[in-house]
Residue frames relative to the residue before (quaternion, step in Angstrom):
aa qw qx qy qz dx dy dz
M 1.0000 0.0000 0.0000 0.0000 0.00 0.00 0.00
N 0.3325 -0.7387 0.5535 0.1933 3.54 -0.97 0.87
D 0.2120 -0.8161 0.5297 0.0916 3.57 -0.55 1.15
F 0.4049 0.7487 -0.4581 0.2561 3.60 1.23 -0.02
P 0.6697 0.4726 -0.3274 0.4700 3.67 0.79 -0.83
Y 0.6228 0.5415 -0.3353 0.4543 3.59 1.05 -0.76
L 0.6472 0.5080 -0.3140 0.4739 3.59 0.98 -0.83
L 0.6261 0.5379 -0.3345 0.4547 3.57 1.01 -0.78
V 0.6665 0.4973 -0.3060 0.4635 3.57 0.86 -0.93
R 0.6413 0.5154 -0.3265 0.4653 3.59 0.95 -0.83
A 0.6657 0.4994 -0.3056 0.4626 3.58 0.94 -0.86
V 0.6375 0.5155 -0.3333 0.4656 3.59 0.97 -0.80
R 0.6625 0.4961 -0.3098 0.4679 3.58 0.92 -0.84
G 0.6834 0.4966 -0.2851 0.4528 3.57 0.99 -0.79
L 0.7432 0.3901 -0.2187 0.4977 3.57 0.97 -0.85
G 0.5654 -0.6396 0.3637 0.3727 3.57 1.14 -0.51
T 0.8257 0.0192 0.0095 0.5636 3.61 0.93 -0.77
V 0.6129 -0.5273 0.4449 0.3853 3.51 -1.33 0.40
L 0.6045 0.5731 -0.3517 0.4271 3.58 1.05 -0.73
D 0.6423 0.5275 -0.3275 0.4494 3.61 0.95 -0.81
V 0.6618 0.4834 -0.3015 0.4872 3.57 0.99 -0.85
A 0.6375 0.5299 -0.3290 0.4524 3.59 0.94 -0.84
L 0.6512 0.5039 -0.3159 0.4714 3.58 0.95 -0.81
A 0.6515 0.5168 -0.3176 0.4555 3.59 0.98 -0.81
L 0.7357 0.3940 -0.2198 0.5052 3.58 1.07 -0.74
N 0.3663 -0.7544 0.4617 0.2890 3.57 1.35 -0.17
V 0.5324 0.5589 -0.4389 0.4599 3.55 0.90 1.07
Q 0.6157 -0.5354 0.4214 0.3957 3.56 -1.31 0.11
P 0.5864 -0.5860 0.4166 0.3730 3.63 -1.06 0.63
S 0.6179 0.5493 -0.3543 0.4369 3.61 1.02 -0.70
Q 0.6111 0.5430 -0.3429 0.4628 3.58 1.12 -0.65
V 0.6374 0.5171 -0.3235 0.4708 3.59 0.96 -0.84
R 0.6501 0.5161 -0.3199 0.4569 3.59 0.95 -0.84
R 0.6466 0.5080 -0.3212 0.4697 3.62 0.99 -0.78
W 0.6440 0.5128 -0.3209 0.4683 3.58 1.02 -0.75
I 0.6434 0.5142 -0.3227 0.4663 3.58 0.97 -0.84
A 0.6919 0.4798 -0.2721 0.4659 3.58 0.95 -0.88
G 0.4495 -0.7059 0.4409 0.3244 3.58 1.22 -0.32
V 0.3508 0.7462 -0.4895 0.2838 3.57 1.26 0.33
E 0.7804 -0.0810 0.0688 0.6162 3.54 1.09 -0.75
L 0.3200 -0.7086 0.5909 0.2154 3.53 -1.35 0.18
P 0.5853 -0.5620 0.4251 0.4011 3.58 -1.17 0.39
P 0.6633 -0.4768 0.3681 0.4441 3.59 -1.22 0.30
S 0.5813 -0.6299 0.3905 0.3360 3.56 -0.95 0.89
E 0.6448 0.5270 -0.3364 0.4398 3.62 1.04 -0.63
R 0.7190 0.4017 -0.2514 0.5084 3.63 1.19 -0.36
L 0.4662 0.7210 -0.4253 0.2863 3.58 1.23 -0.35
G 0.6645 0.5075 -0.3084 0.4536 3.60 0.88 -0.86
E 0.6408 0.5232 -0.3086 0.4695 3.55 1.02 -0.84
Y 0.6730 0.4919 -0.2916 0.4690 3.58 0.92 -0.92
K 0.6430 0.5218 -0.3260 0.4561 3.58 0.97 -0.83
A 0.6469 0.5172 -0.3218 0.4587 3.59 0.94 -0.85
C 0.6518 0.5064 -0.3106 0.4713 3.57 0.97 -0.85
L 0.6725 0.4961 -0.3009 0.4594 3.60 0.89 -0.89
E 0.6408 0.5133 -0.3275 0.4676 3.58 0.98 -0.79
A 0.6357 0.5139 -0.3240 0.4762 3.57 1.04 -0.75
L 0.6487 0.5120 -0.3157 0.4662 3.58 0.98 -0.82
C 0.6796 0.5040 -0.2881 0.4485 3.58 0.96 -0.88
T 0.7413 0.3837 -0.2307 0.5000 3.58 1.07 -0.60
G 0.5507 -0.6467 0.3773 0.3689 3.56 1.28 -0.01
R 0.5277 0.6036 -0.4315 0.4136 3.58 1.23 0.17
R 0.4612 -0.6483 0.5210 0.3092 3.53 -1.25 0.32
A 0.4046 -0.6880 0.5478 0.2507 3.54 -1.01 0.85
A 0.4983 -0.6737 0.4643 0.2866 3.54 -1.07 0.75
């Protein structure tokens, strides 16, 4: 199971807006919406980095 969309939703709920998550990941808000909808996933070489950032956002820690 791919938990990436779930992490995105948790981060959006925690931060308040898709824009906040997009800024944290340095991507466009429309890209975040496509990932949440499952239309596409980020490149596999960046997936680990994005997951780490989202997990940090969801737990209140700062990503490095």
